[in-house]
C-alpha positions as CSV (number, residue, x, y, z in Angstrom):
1,M,3.2,33.3,-11.0
2,M,4.0,29.7,-11.5
3,R,1.6,28.5,-14.3
4,A,-0.7,25.9,-13.2
5,L,-0.3,22.4,-14.7
6,H,-3.2,19.9,-16.1
7,P,-1.7,16.1,-15.5
8,F,-3.2,14.0,-18.2
9,P,-5.2,11.2,-17.4
10,G,-3.7,8.2,-17.3
11,G,0.0,7.5,-18.2
12,L,2.9,4.9,-16.5
13,H,5.8,5.3,-14.5
14,L,8.5,3.2,-16.0
15,P,11.9,2.1,-14.9
16,T,13.9,4.9,-16.8
17,H,17.3,3.2,-17.3
18,K,18.6,6.7,-17.9
19,E,21.4,6.4,-15.5
20,L,23.7,3.9,-18.1
21,T,24.5,7.1,-20.4
22,N,23.3,10.3,-18.3
23,S,25.8,11.2,-16.2
24,Q,28.8,10.8,-19.5
25,P,29.7,13.5,-21.4
26,S,28.7,12.6,-25.6
27,L,31.5,11.5,-27.6
28,I,31.7,12.4,-31.9
29,A,31.6,9.2,-33.5
30,P,34.4,8.6,-36.2
31,L,33.7,8.7,-39.8
32,P,32.0,5.1,-40.9
33,A,33.3,3.0,-43.7
34,L,30.0,3.8,-45.3
35,I,27.1,6.7,-45.5
36,I,23.4,5.3,-46.0
37,L,21.1,8.2,-47.0
38,P,17.6,7.1,-46.9
39,L,15.6,9.6,-49.7
40,Q,12.4,9.5,-46.8
41,Q,13.7,10.7,-43.5
42,H,10.7,12.8,-42.5
43,S,6.8,12.7,-42.5
44,G,5.2,13.6,-46.3
45,T,6.8,12.7,-49.8
46,A,10.5,11.4,-50.4
47,A,13.2,13.4,-51.5
48,E,14.2,13.4,-55.2
49,P,17.9,12.7,-55.7
50,V,20.1,14.9,-57.8
51,V,23.7,13.1,-57.9
52,R,24.6,9.9,-59.8
53,I,26.7,7.0,-58.7
54,G,30.2,8.3,-59.2
55,D,29.5,11.8,-58.3
56,K,31.5,13.8,-55.5
57,V,30.3,15.3,-53.1
58,L,30.9,17.7,-50.1
59,K,29.5,17.8,-46.5
60,G,26.7,19.4,-46.1
61,Q,25.8,19.4,-50.2
62,V,22.2,18.6,-50.9
63,V,22.2,15.0,-52.7
64,A,18.2,15.0,-52.9
65,R,16.1,17.6,-53.4
66,A,12.6,18.1,-51.4
67,R,9.8,17.6,-54.6
68,E,6.9,19.4,-52.5
69,Y,5.7,21.3,-50.0
70,L,5.6,18.7,-47.0
71,S,9.0,17.3,-48.0
72,A,12.7,18.0,-47.0
73,P,16.1,17.8,-48.7
74,V,18.9,15.4,-47.7
75,H,22.5,16.6,-47.5
76,A,25.8,14.3,-47.5
77,S,27.1,13.7,-43.9
78,T,30.4,14.3,-45.0
79,S,32.7,14.3,-48.2
80,G,33.2,11.9,-50.3
81,R,31.6,9.8,-53.6
82,V,28.7,8.3,-53.9
83,V,28.8,4.5,-54.9
84,D,25.2,3.6,-55.2
85,L,21.7,4.7,-55.2
86,G,19.2,1.5,-54.6
87,E,17.3,-0.1,-51.9
88,Y,18.8,-0.7,-48.7
89,D,17.3,-1.7,-45.0
90,V,15.8,0.8,-42.9
91,A,14.3,1.3,-39.6
92,D,10.7,0.2,-40.7
93,C,8.1,-1.7,-38.8
94,F,7.6,-4.2,-41.9
95,G,10.8,-4.7,-42.5
96,L,10.6,-3.0,-46.0
97,K,13.8,-1.6,-48.0
98,A,13.6,1.8,-49.3
99,P,15.6,4.1,-51.7
100,C,19.1,5.3,-50.5
101,I,22.0,6.7,-51.3
102,V,25.4,5.7,-50.3
103,I,28.3,7.7,-49.8
104,E,31.7,6.3,-49.4
105,P,33.7,9.1,-47.2
106,D,37.2,10.1,-48.7
107,G,38.2,11.3,-44.7
108,D,38.6,14.8,-45.7
109,D,35.2,15.8,-44.2
110,A,35.2,19.1,-46.5
111,W,32.4,21.1,-46.3
112,F,30.2,22.5,-49.1
113,E,29.8,26.4,-49.2
114,I,27.7,27.6,-46.5
115,R,26.0,30.6,-45.6
116,P,25.1,31.7,-41.7
117,T,22.6,34.5,-41.0
118,V,24.3,37.2,-38.6
119,D,21.3,38.3,-36.6
120,F,18.6,35.8,-37.0
121,A,16.5,39.0,-35.3
122,T,16.8,40.9,-38.2
123,V,15.5,38.3,-40.8
124,E,11.7,38.1,-41.7
125,P,10.3,35.1,-40.7
126,R,9.7,33.9,-43.9
127,D,13.1,33.9,-45.0
128,L,13.7,31.7,-41.4
129,Q,11.1,29.4,-42.8
130,Q,13.1,29.0,-46.0
131,V,16.4,28.7,-44.7
132,M,15.2,26.0,-41.8
133,R,13.4,24.2,-45.1
134,D,16.7,24.5,-47.3
135,A,18.6,22.8,-44.1
136,G,16.8,20.0,-44.0
137,I,15.4,20.7,-40.3
138,V,12.4,18.0,-39.3
139,G,11.2,17.3,-35.9
140,L,13.8,15.3,-34.2
141,G,11.6,14.1,-31.3
142,G,8.9,12.2,-33.5
143,A,7.8,11.5,-36.9
144,G,10.4,13.8,-38.9
145,F,7.2,16.4,-39.9
146,P,9.2,19.0,-41.8
147,A,10.2,22.2,-39.3
148,H,9.4,25.1,-41.9
149,V,5.7,23.9,-42.0
150,K,5.0,24.2,-38.4
151,L,6.7,27.7,-39.0
152,L,4.4,28.6,-41.4
153,E,1.3,27.5,-39.9
154,G,3.2,30.2,-36.9
155,T,2.9,32.8,-39.4
156,E,-0.6,32.3,-40.6
157,H,-2.5,31.7,-37.2
158,A,-2.3,33.6,-34.0
159,V,0.1,31.8,-31.5
160,D,-0.8,31.8,-28.1
161,T,1.8,29.6,-26.8
162,L,5.1,28.3,-28.2
163,I,6.4,25.0,-26.4
164,I,10.0,23.3,-26.3
165,N,9.7,19.7,-25.6
166,G,12.6,18.5,-23.9
167,V,10.2,16.1,-21.8
168,E,12.2,13.1,-22.5
169,C,10.0,10.5,-21.4
170,E,10.7,7.0,-23.5
171,P,12.9,4.9,-21.3
172,Y,16.9,4.5,-22.1
173,S,17.0,7.7,-24.2
174,S,18.8,10.3,-22.6
175,C,20.4,12.2,-25.8
176,D,18.0,15.2,-25.4
177,D,19.5,15.8,-21.4
178,R,23.2,15.4,-22.9
179,L,22.3,17.8,-25.7
180,I,20.7,20.6,-23.1
181,R,23.7,20.3,-20.7
182,E,26.6,20.5,-23.1
183,N,25.1,23.1,-25.6
184,P,22.3,24.8,-23.7
185,E,23.1,28.3,-25.2
186,Y,21.9,26.8,-28.5
187,I,18.5,25.7,-27.1
188,I,17.7,29.2,-25.3
189,A,19.0,31.2,-28.7
190,G,17.1,29.0,-30.9
191,T,13.7,29.0,-28.6
192,R,14.2,33.0,-29.1
193,M,14.7,32.4,-32.9
194,I,11.8,30.3,-33.4
195,R,9.5,32.3,-30.8
196,H,10.3,35.7,-33.3
197,A,10.0,33.6,-36.8
198,I,6.3,32.8,-35.4
199,R,5.3,35.8,-33.0
200,A,4.3,33.7,-30.0
201,R,2.7,35.5,-27.1
202,S,4.4,33.2,-24.6
203,C,6.9,30.4,-24.7
204,I,7.6,27.3,-22.1
205,I,10.6,25.3,-22.0
206,A,9.6,22.0,-20.7
207,L,11.3,19.1,-19.3
208,E,10.9,15.9,-16.5
209,E,11.9,16.1,-12.9
210,D,14.7,13.6,-13.7
211,M,16.9,15.8,-15.7
212,P,18.3,18.6,-12.7
213,E,21.5,18.9,-14.3
214,A,19.9,20.1,-17.5
215,Y,17.5,22.4,-15.9
216,A,20.1,23.9,-14.5
217,A,22.1,24.9,-17.3
218,L,18.8,26.4,-19.0
219,A,18.1,28.3,-15.9
220,G,21.4,30.1,-16.2
221,L,20.2,31.6,-19.6
222,I,16.6,32.4,-19.8
223,D,15.1,35.7,-18.7
224,D,11.6,36.5,-17.9
225,D,10.8,35.6,-21.8
226,I,11.0,32.3,-21.3
227,E,9.1,29.8,-18.9
228,L,11.1,26.7,-17.8
229,L,9.0,24.1,-16.3
230,R,9.5,20.8,-14.7
231,L,6.6,18.4,-14.9
232,P,6.1,14.9,-13.1
233,V,8.1,11.8,-14.6
234,K,5.4,10.1,-16.6
235,Y,5.1,8.0,-19.6
236,P,3.9,9.4,-22.2
237,Q,4.1,13.0,-21.2
238,G,6.6,13.6,-24.4
239,G,3.7,13.0,-26.5
240,E,2.5,16.4,-28.3
241,K,-1.1,16.1,-27.3
242,Q,0.0,15.1,-23.7
243,L,2.6,17.4,-23.3
244,I,0.0,20.6,-24.4
245,R,-2.6,19.3,-22.0
246,A,0.1,19.1,-18.8
247,L,1.1,22.5,-19.9
248,T,-2.1,24.4,-20.8
249,G,-5.2,22.3,-19.4
250,K,-6.0,22.4,-23.3
251,D,-6.9,19.2,-25.5
252,V,-6.2,19.2,-29.2
253,P,-9.4,17.8,-31.0
254,D,-9.2,14.9,-32.6
255,G,-8.5,15.4,-36.4
256,S,-7.2,18.9,-35.5
257,L,-3.7,20.1,-35.4
258,P,-1.9,21.8,-32.3
259,I,-1.8,25.1,-34.1
260,H,-5.9,25.2,-34.6
261,I,-6.0,25.6,-30.5
262,G,-3.2,28.2,-30.7
263,V,0.0,26.0,-29.8
264,V,3.2,24.8,-31.6
265,V,5.3,22.7,-30.3
266,H,9.0,21.8,-31.3
267,N,11.3,19.4,-29.6
268,V,14.7,20.7,-28.3
269,G,16.7,18.9,-30.8
270,T,14.8,20.3,-33.6
271,V,15.5,23.8,-32.1
272,A,19.0,23.5,-31.8
273,A,19.1,22.1,-35.5
274,A,17.4,25.0,-36.5
275,Y,19.9,27.2,-34.3
276,R,22.7,25.9,-36.3
277,A,21.1,26.2,-39.3
278,V,20.5,29.8,-39.3
279,T,23.7,31.4,-37.5
280,R,26.1,28.8,-39.0
281,G,24.4,27.5,-42.3
282,E,24.8,24.2,-41.1
283,P,21.9,21.4,-42.7
284,L,20.7,18.9,-40.6
285,I,23.6,16.0,-40.9
286,S,24.2,15.0,-37.4
287,R,22.6,14.5,-34.2
288,Y,22.6,13.2,-30.7
289,V,21.9,9.5,-30.9
290,T,21.6,7.7,-27.1
291,V,23.4,3.7,-27.8
292,T,23.2,1.5,-24.7
293,G,21.5,-1.9,-23.6
294,D,23.6,-4.8,-23.2
295,L,26.7,-2.9,-24.0
296,P,30.0,-2.8,-22.0
297,R,30.3,1.0,-22.4
298,P,27.1,2.6,-23.4
299,R,27.2,6.0,-24.2
300,N,25.3,9.1,-26.1
301,L,27.0,9.7,-29.4
302,Q,27.0,12.7,-31.8
303,V,26.4,10.7,-35.0
304,L,26.4,11.9,-38.7
305,V,23.0,11.0,-40.3
306,G,23.5,7.7,-42.6
307,T,26.2,5.9,-40.1
308,P,25.5,2.5,-39.8
309,V,23.9,1.3,-36.4
310,R,26.9,-1.4,-36.3
311,H,29.2,1.5,-36.6
312,C,27.4,3.4,-33.9
313,A,27.2,-0.1,-31.3
314,D,31.0,-0.5,-32.3
315,Q,31.8,2.7,-30.3
316,C,30.6,1.5,-27.3
317,G,32.0,-2.2,-27.0
318,Y,30.1,-3.9,-29.0
319,R,30.3,-7.9,-29.8
320,E,27.9,-9.8,-31.8
321,Q,26.0,-12.3,-29.9
322,A,23.3,-14.7,-30.5
323,G,19.8,-14.2,-28.9
324,E,20.0,-10.4,-28.8
325,D,17.7,-7.6,-30.6
326,I,18.8,-4.3,-32.0
327,I,15.9,-1.5,-31.2
328,L,15.9,1.5,-33.0
329,G,14.6,3.9,-30.9
330,G,12.6,3.4,-27.1
331,P,11.5,0.2,-26.0
332,M,8.2,1.7,-26.5
333,T,7.9,3.2,-29.6
334,G,10.8,1.8,-31.3
335,T,11.5,-0.8,-34.7
336,R,13.7,-3.9,-34.4
337,V,16.2,-4.0,-36.8
338,T,17.9,-7.4,-38.0
339,N,20.8,-5.8,-40.2
340,M,23.6,-3.9,-38.6
341,L,24.1,-1.7,-41.7
342,T,20.9,-0.1,-41.2
343,P,21.4,3.8,-40.8
344,V,20.6,6.0,-38.4
345,V,18.5,9.0,-39.6
346,K,17.0,12.5,-38.8
347,T,14.5,10.8,-36.2
348,T,16.6,8.1,-34.7
349,N,17.2,9.0,-31.3
350,C,18.2,5.9,-29.7
351,V,20.0,2.4,-30.5
352,I,19.3,-0.3,-27.7
353,V,20.8,-3.6,-27.6
354,T,18.7,-6.1,-25.8
355,P,18.0,-9.9,-25.0
356,T,15.7,-11.2,-27.7
357,V,12.0,-11.9,-26.1
358,N,10.2,-14.6,-27.3
359,R,7.5,-13.2,-29.7
360,N,5.7,-16.6,-30.3
361,P,5.6,-18.6,-27.2
362,E,4.0,-22.3,-27.5
């Protein structure tokens, strides 16, 4: 029986501009000249460096450890040498700099020792949580909430519904769409893995109706253990509270978390990263990013975390000119940056080049 939907009040019907990028396969961005890794790429406490200037590091090696429970480690995105520990521009709404580790790639892209888990279904939920924590997995669709915290909540509380959020409601962004189309098996297997970890009674993967190819890719892989649902296109339906309301009819009370009403929500990118971490031993060091707007060749890229925005834009034919803004994130929730060396971080889903808007009309 089809699950009844419960539209949330209000919302906007916006031009999506996703046609600029969603019909083309993603490209793997080449190594940049520098990797700039902020210590704060997640909700909670910033990570603490465990390397010094001059140290050689390998791809996937921990370069900053999680100091507290609500934190996440940072890993080297490629092999190379640490050339600086200092304050650098980041995507901050106040224009503040932040502590970063800077790595000069050596071109070898040589991996640190990694240990995959052969069969996640045989692993205890708490052990899966630890693997995801060690891999630095955070929410890739919002504020970067450490994934292991949600999983622990799921083992300590009864979970009625696990929701995998593929509702990419922000205009221009199509990185989740391309991820699903190109790696649907990661989404399905990762969903089953997380459901196993939190013992959820039911499981939903939700998309919007403007993602038919992604829906078809997933539909060919699911069984009756997962509900695959399409929602009408409306902003901000990808917001956690709005999505929970639309799918379950439940409201998350002010000051409460979804787990308090028996719900856990993870983004599709988070699910794919968690699956790779557990089954391949890979920490979170790359992600899909939509690079779009006023560019000759807008595209979705697979980008190493720490890659400067300019390097991403260059892959799409960027030519610097006066009267333009660079937005990290979508046009509704993103942050304007003025330094093109600002790095892509774990939560960067979109880079938009757009004509400058007059912010101080006379």
